N, C-alpha and C positions, 0 to 999 in steps of 0.2 A: 280741305277738311276730310277727315277720315272718320269711319264709323266708330260710334261710341262702344265702350265695353258692354257686354251683354249684361242684362240684369238677371240675377240668379232664380228669382222666383218666376214661376211660370203661370200663364193665363189659360183658361179654357173658354170655349165658346159659350159657357154658362156664367162667365164672370165678364160683364161688360162695363164699359165706362160711359154709359149713357144715362146716368141717374137724373140729370136735370132737362133731358130732352124727352119730350112726349112724342110718341108715334101716333098718327091719326089714321083714321079709316081712309082707304083709298077711294071709297065711294062716296062718302058723305062728309068727310073731314072731322067726325066726331073724334074726341080724344079716346084712345084705347088703353095705352100703358105707357111706362117709361121704357126707354131703349135697354135698361139694364135688368129687366124682369122678363127674360125670354120664356115662351111657352110654345107648345106645339102648334097652337092656333089660337087666335083671339077673334071672337065673334062681336061684332059691333052690336050694342044694345039698342042703337038707334035705328039702323037700317038692316041688320043681320048679315052683312057682308063679312067674309072671313079673311083675315090676314095671317098667313102662315109664318112660322119661324122654322126654316128648313136648312139643315147643315150650317147652322150659325148665321144665317142670312134672314132678315126680314123681308118677305116678298110683298112688296107694295106697289106692283105693277098692275094696274087696273087690266082686266081681261081684253078689253077692246084695244088698248094700247099694245099689249103683248101680241095681238094679231097684227097691228099695224107695222110692229117692228120686227116680226118673225123673219121675213126674207133678208132684211138688213143684218140681223144678228147671225143668220145662217151663213151669209156671204162674208161677213167680216171675220167670223170664227174660222171659217174655211181658209181665207188668205192668211190670217195671223198663224194658224197652224202650219200652213205651207211655208211661211217665213222662218218657222222654227222658234216661235216665241214660247217662253216659259220653260219649265225644266221639272224633272222628278225629284231633284235634289234640293231640300229645304234652304241649303246654305247659298244657292243661286239667288234666292229672294232676299235673303239677309244682306246680301252684298250691294244690292241696288240702292241708289243709282250709280255709286262710285266704280262698281266693277261689274261687267257682264261675263260671268263665269262660263256661259255657252260659247262665247266668241262670235255669236251670229248677228248681234245688233250693236257692236261696240261703239261705233261712231254716234249712233242715236243715243246711247246711254251717257256718252261724254256730254252730249248737249243737255240732257236732262239734269246731269250732276251740277253743270255750271249754272243752269237756271236755278236749281234748288239752292245752291250755296248763295246766289245772288239774292234769292228770295228771303233766306234766312237773316243775311246780313243787313239788307236794306229795307225790308218790309216787316218781317215776323219779329225780329229782335226789337226794333223801335216800339212796335205796337205792344208786345209783351211788357216791355219796360214801363210804358205808359199806363197799362192796365194793372200791373203788378199782381197778376194772378194767372193761372193757366187759361189759354184761349179756348173757347168752344169753336171748332173748325168744321166747315163743310168742305170735303174732298170730293169734287164734283168731276165724274168720269175718273173713278179711282182705279179702275183696272184691277191689277193684282193687290192693290193696297200698299205699295211701297211707300207712298208719300204719308199715308196715315201712320204707318209703322215708324218712320222717322219722326214725325210730329209727336207721336206718343212717347218715344224715346226722350224727347225734350221735355216731357211733362205736360204737354197739351192734350186737349180732349177732342180728336177728330171723329167725324162720322163719315165712313166711305160710302158713297153712292155710285151706282153704275147699272146699266142695263144687263151687262154680262155676268153671268154666275158660274162659268166653267172653272175647273180646277188648274188650268195651266195660265190662263191670261185674265180671268174674270175674278169676281169676288170670293169664290171658293178657294182660290190660291192664297187668300189672305190668312187661311189657317196655318200656313207655314211660319207665320210670325208669333203664333201664340206662345211658343216655348221661349221667346224672347222678351215677353212682356209680363208685368205683374198683373195687368188687366187688359183684356182684349179690346181693341176698338169696335164699335158696332159697325155692321155692314147692312147696307139696305138696297134692294134692287127696286129701282124707280126710274121714271122719266124726269130729266132735269127740267122739264117743262111742267111737271105736277108731282111736287115732293110731299111726303106724309109728315110734314113738320109745321109746328105752329109759327105764326108770324113772330119776328123779332125774337128769335132764339139764339142766333149765332153771332159771334164777334167778327168772324172771317170766313169768306167763301172763296175757294181756289178752284177755278177752271183748269185743271191739270192735263194739259194737251188735249182739251175736249171741246172747247167752245165752237171750234169750226164744225163739229158735227151737227150743230144746231140747224134746224130748218128755218127757224125765224129768231133772229138775233135779239129782237126787242122782247119777245115773248120769254125766251129763256133767261135773259138777264133780269127781266121783271120778277121771275120766280126766285131767282138767287137773291135779289134785293128784298123781297118780301120776307125771306127767312132771316135776314140780317137786322141786328138791333140798330136803333138810332146811332149814328156815327160809326157803325160797323164798316168794314172794308171788303170790297170785291176784288179779286185778282184774276186777270186773264193771262195765262203763261203758256208758252210753246204753242201758239196758234199761228200758222203762217201769215206773214204780213207783206204786202205789196204796196209800193208807192202809187201803182196805176192798176185800175181795175182789169185792163185787158191783160196784163201779166199774170193775175190770179186765174182769169178765164182759161188762158192757154195752159196753165199748169193742170187745171181740172181736166181738160181735154186730153192732154198727154197722159195723165194718170188713168183715165178710163180706157184709152187705147192700150196701155200697157197691161191693164187687168184683162182686157179682152184677149190679148195675145197669149198671156200666161195662163189664164184660168178659165176662159170661155165666157166670161161675163164682165160687165163694166163696173159692178158694184155701185150702182146708182139708184137703188130702189128708194132711198131717201134723197129728197133734194136738199142736201146740207149745204150750208153757206160756204164752207171750205177754207176761207181766208178772210183776213181783215185788210181794209184799206183806211186812209185817213178820213175818206168821206163816210165809210161805215161807222167808224168810231165817233165821228162829229154827230152823226145821226143819233147813235145811241146816247150821246151826252145830252143832246138837246131833248130827246124823248123823255129821259129819266132824270133830268136836271142834275147831271153829274159833271165833275171836273176830272179829267183823266191826267193821272201822272205817268210819265213814261220812263222806263228803265231800260237801258241797253246792255246786257251782259257781254263780256268779251268771250267769244267761243274760239279764240285761237286766229293765228295769222292766215291759216289756210282758209277758214271759214270767211274772214274778213275780206279775202282777195276774191272771193267767188263773183261778186258783181262785176269787177273788172275783167276777169277771165271771160266771163259770159259775153261782155261788150267785145272783147278782141276776137272771140270766135263766132260773133253775130248770133248768139243764141238768146232766148228769152231772158228777161232779169230773173234771177234766182229769189226764192223767198228769204225773208229775214225773221228771225225770231225777237220779239220784244216783249217786256212784261208791261202790262197796263193796270193800274190800280185806281180805285175811286172810292170815296167814302159816302155812305148813305147820308143824305141831308138830316141833320139832327131835328 
């Protein structure tokens, strides 16, 4: 699949596609406004807390959560910057996920592109055909917003949610897409465990290479399910999967060692879950009364041969990427 032709009309940060989504107070969950009516700040009439609209982003991260995440965000941004993520050129963002014009993360973006195409063909299109209307979609762990951009180009109504707001790899980088869209998608800074949306608002929630950052899979999934309408769909994509727990634990230990050697810290201030296993998925299905459907995108021969090569070289089993979906019980 190739990128669609650009749309000639342009969006601004003051024209947002969130007309039917209400933003709630981060403190008391009272309704403040709809996402398409930006204001410099919204003061809650119930508790007096203020939600700022800053640089096109709704800032809905509670102060105590911001403090909890401060070290994680600082270390994460340091590593991502060292890896050369992002660009000063808007066309870099427009090309994602099909091209990495920086040439620094080409292999990773090839994975993202194949996951996205599989998601479109096997999950998004059937759901859109069934609903016969644009889908209201939560893009969870949106990063620079490339997925929300692609979904907007297809006529859907995404809302991008992330902790990061920097202008290279976080939500502020989403401004690079405004010239390509008739209406800009809303961007919301929030914890995925505590989102400022009313229950039963969205048709689809996509954990976009982000679920493994959760510290509590049950809690994070419960919050996404709360935001979905009855029969809505949750998607977990591009989270490392291992058949055995010990392989995932070894991966995490290796990653922390590599980070210590390269950056001087392990980047483990949050006790993230880091990976999925059959047992973890079974626990989530049982806890939330879900039935998982599994999809296995083909990432190429080289990727498919990784487990065999690892066995021959007596290395730990490498991660796999699978897509898991489940419907909210009606």
